[in-house]
N, C-alpha and C positions, 0 to 999 in steps of 0.2 A: 782269458786264462781261467780255467775251472779249478775248483778246490781239489786238492790232493793229486789230481791226474798229472799235473806238470810240476810236481814237487822237486823232482831230481833236477829239472831244467832250472828251476828257481834257485835251488841250492847252489848250482854251478855258477849262476850269475852272481849271487851274493858273495861267493867265496873270493871273488876278485875285488871286492869293494871294502872300504873302511866301514865302521859301524854307522857313521853319519850318512855315508853314500847309500848304504844298504837300506837305512830307514827311508831315505828319499825315494829310492826305487820302489820299495814296498808300497809307499803311499801313492806313488804315480800308477802302479799296476792295479791297485785295489782301491780306487778313490771312494772315500766315505765308508770304507768297510775295514778300516784298520784301527785297532784300539790297544792301548798300552796300560798294563796294570802296574801301578807303583805301590810298593809298601814303604816308600821313603827311605829304603836302604841305600847304601852308598852306590851300588850298581845302578839302582833306579834313578838316583839323583843325576848320574852321568847321562843316562838316556834322556831324561827330561831336559837337561841342558842342551843336548844335541838336537832334540826336537825343537826347542825354543830358538836356538841360535840359527838353525837352518830354516826356521819358519815352516816346518814340515806339518802338513795337515793331518795330524794323528790325534785321535781322541784319547785323553788321559783319565783314568779313574783309579780310585783307591777304595779299599775295604776298611771300614771302621767296625771292628768286632764288638766294641763296647768295653774292651779291657786293654786298650792300647796305653802305652806310657804317655804321660803328659808331654814329654819331650818330642814324641812322634807327632802329636797333634800340633804342637807349636811349629815344628818343621814344615808341616803341611801348609800352614798359613804363610810362613816365610817364603816358601817355594812359590806359591801362587803370586805373592807380591813381587818377588824378584824377577820372575820370568813372564809375568802377565798371562799366566795360564790358568784356565778354570779347570780344576781337578774335580771331576764328579765323584761324590762319595756314596758308596752303597753300604747299607746297614742290614743286619739280619732282621727278620720279621719279629715283631713283638711276641706274637703267639708262640713261635718256635722257640724263642729264648725262655719264655715263661715255662713252657712244657719241659725244656731241657733241665732247668734249674729244679723244677718240681720232681723230675725223674731221678736225677743224679746228685742234686745239691749244688750249692753255689760254687764249690771247689771240687766237685766229684770227679773232675778229670784227672786228679792225682791218683785215683783208686785203681784205674786200669787203662790199658791202651785203648780198649773198646770205648770206654767212657770219653777219653780224650779225643778220639776220632769223631765221636758223636758231637762233641763240643765244637770241633773244627768244622764239621759239616755244617752245623747250623750257623756259626758265626762267619765262615769263610766260603765254603764250597758252594752252598746254595746262592749267596749274594753274587759270587763270581759268575755262576751260570746266567743270572739275570744280566749282569754287565756285559757278558760276551755275546748274548743273543743278538742275532742279526748281523754279526761281523764275520769277515772271512780270515782275518789275520789277528793273532794275539801276540803282542810283543811283550817279552819278559826280560828281566835282568839276570837270568840264571848264568852262572859261570861254571865250567867244568871243574875248576880247582876247589869249589866250595866244599864238596864232599865226594866220597866214593860213589854214592848213588847217582851223582850227576856227571861223573867223569866220562861216561860213554854217550852222553847226549849229543845231538847234532844241532847245527845252527838252525836247520829247518826240520821241524817234526810234525807229524800228524797226531793231534790230541784226540784220541778216540772218545774220551769221556764227554768232551764238549764239542766234538765234531767240527774242529777248527784247526787251521794251520798255525803252528807256533813258531815265532821267529825269535832266536836268542842272539842278538847282535854282539853281545859281550862275551859270548861263550868261551872264547879262546884268550881273553884278557887275563893277565895275571893280577894278583892282588896289588903288587907294587906298581904296575902300570896304571891301575885304576886310581890308587892314591895320588900318584904323580899327576894325573889328569885333573883330579879334584883340586889339588893345590894350584896347579897352573891356571885353571879357569875360575878359581875362587868360588867354587860350588858349595852352597850351604849343606851341611850334614848334621846328623843327630849327634849331640854332645856325648851321648852314651857310648859312641864308638871309641872315644878317647879314654873310656873307663873299662875297656875290655869286652864290651858288648859288640861282637862283630856282626852276628846275624840277630836282628831285633824283631820279635813278634809281639805277642801279647805279654803284658807285664808279669802275670803269675807263672808264665811258661818259659821265660827267658832269664838267663843268668850270664854273667861274664865268663869268658873262657880262660883256662890257664895256658901258660906257655906250652907249645907243642900240641895242643888240642886243635882239631880241625874247626872250621869256621862255624859249622852247624852243631858243635858239641853243647853249646849253651842253650839249645832249643830242646824242651822236653827232657831235661838233663836226667830225670829219675827214670827214664825208659831205656830199655835195650831195644832200639827200633831203628828204622831207617831215617828218622828225623824228618819226616815229611807230613804235611797236614792233609794232603789229598788234592791240593791245587795242581801239583806237578806229579801226580802218581803215574808211574809207567806201567 
């Protein structure tokens, strides 16, 4: 099966399967070419559990931006220990971070959307490109319910920026369905979720959300934007 050419066929196959079954099929169809990016959010923790419990041969990686919450890094260690999974961590390059801080200041991302996106590019987008290189399938924990910007996404998409097929196995899961699964399987999660931090990114750029706000409202809260960092730009 070639990249992109048979995406509709692949989507039709996956539509009939559960998330765990879909992950297994993807790993079988693209051996050694499937990778999963985890930010250690609740969705990603579900996928990690599905991969581990099914012994599915999928590479798992995470991005350490250098500005994550301590709770996130602690969860990374707990997750590796519980599921006996090696989660490869990618970091921004030293030169790029030093130049970014020299150009905009240590917290210059607060000053403009352009500055913030520059920070996201250095700390997330460029490391992601290195992590995805050589793979055919990129698994993500995106859910349609997370925000208006994600509501029209498909379970199988072509990511033009990274020239890779993206598979979103939890796309149609509800928040309540996800939480019920986490409770049922005793999946470790970030304690910040219990304090109103639904979507957790870098510490300076994340706050708890108020009742009635969507899950992404706590990300880059000072901006009037689509609340994306560039990893999943459409």
